[in-house]
C-alpha positions, 0 to 999 in steps of 0.5 A: 499499499502507498504511503501517506506521507500525512499520516506518517508525520502526524503519527511522529508527532504523538500527544507526548511530542505534542506536549513536548513542543507545546513545552517547548513554545510555551503555548497550550497543548490542544492549541499546538495539537489543533495548529499541528494538525493544520500545518502539516499538511499546509507545510506539504502543500507548500513544498509541493509547490517548491517541487514544481518549479525550477531547480526546487526538487534540488533545493528540496533534495539539499534540505532533505539531505540535512534533515536526515535522521532528525526524527530519530533525534528530534525529542533529545533536541526538544526541551534540551537547551537547543529550542532558539536554535531548533526554530531557527533552523526550520525557519531559515529552511522556510524562507530558504524554500517558501521565501519570505512572502509565503512563509509570512501567509503561512504562519498567518493563516495556521496562526488565525486557523488554531487561534495562536498569534502569529509569532507562535504558529511561526516558531511551530511551523519553524519546528514542524519543518525539520519533522516534515523534511526529516519525514521526506528524507526518510521515504527516500532510503538512504539515496536522496534524489530531487527527482524521487522527492518531486514525484514522491510529492506529486503522488501525494496530491490527493492525501495532502489535500485530504488532509487540509482544513477546510478552513485553513484552505479559505484563509490560504485562498488568497495565496498560491500556495495551495495551487498545486493540489489543484482541484481536491482543495477547492472541492474541500473548500467548496463543502466549509463554505456551505458549513460556513453559511449553515453555521451563519444562519445558527448564530442569526437565529440564536440571536433572532430568539434571545431578541424574540425573548427580549421583546416578550420582556419588554412588556414587563416592569423589567423589560430593561434588564432584557433589552439591553443584552439583546441589542448587544447581540443585534450589534454583534451579530451586524458585525459578524455577518459583515465579516468573511465566512471562516469567522462566522464559523468560529463565532458559531463555535463560541456560541456552541461553548456558552451551551452548557447542559447537565454540567457539560459544555456541549460545544467543547464537548463536541470539539474536543472529540473531534479533534481527538477522532481526527488524530486517532484515525490520523494515526491508524495504519495496519490491524496493529494500530487499530487494535490500539485505537479501539479505546480511543474510538469506543471514548470518542463514541461515548462523548459524541453518546453524552452529547446526543443524550442532552440535546433534547434539552437543547432549543432549535437553534441551540441544536442547530449551533451544534450541527454547524460545529460538526458540518465543516469536519464531515467530509474529512472525517468521511475520508478518514473513515474510509481510508483506514477501513481500506486498508486490510485487516483494520476493517475486521477490527474497527468497523462495527466501531466506525460505523456507530460513529458515522451514526452519531455523528449523523445525527448531530449534523442533522439536530 
């Protein structure tokens, strides 16, 4: 079976490694995981573009030779007094390969997607660049060759495009960084745009419900208590709907994370479960890794059960907001589900669990 370069790298970035990176950069572990999930395919997309330029494959080969074997010593480089040197080394490599403009655009997009400051996302890219290049070198075996690197990246376009979060694709839409991936990214972005519109509508309905409550309360002596928050929400809604779709989705996330039922922060539970599910699925490459992932998949199922168990206590608008969190990632999740089930022997281990997950996620999208 052909190697999936994104999966290979994400397998290397274990929770422990992500934790070390987070500590090294002074950022939150969950922020680091979200940023890495976006940065790895984005870096590979950018390098695919380098491989298509005159002289690009040789530049990649030279960089890969310098990072050959870095995966074996990466853990010792983190927190070992070489942190600044590691970031600088990766940043200089990216500057040489991509140019300052594309490097800056990539850092800005990853930062906006993950919620990191641009400086932190730039440092994260500097840390991850040697890992990505080291994985490319590893795939070359003992002979790092410009032509074979170009072929490797060309053959990975579908995998890279499928792994790119749709939100990040939109943020990079004004650059040329994703052009080498062609239609794969355009299809993903189109699906994400539809989800963004659904999330925006959900936010609007939530605010409208609040406005109507305020109008009803206005007839009572306590009308001012309701009217002021309603006016504030209306003003915020007008501001948000004038912003790009990606930021409207982020507001939908914020709205959902304010929904707490029976002590559960429903929005956070949904987003955390999906993030963990994506990481778990990318770690599966054979029956053994599927067996190791099974407890985490079952825990994700249980977490979704807890969410669906409280849906009946939510208003129609609140349920729609929750659905708006799941819809944007369903295309990616289904691709990951299909990929792991296509691996010989894996379906025998996890298909019933994945089937259950699909049903529960579908129920949330229709909530």
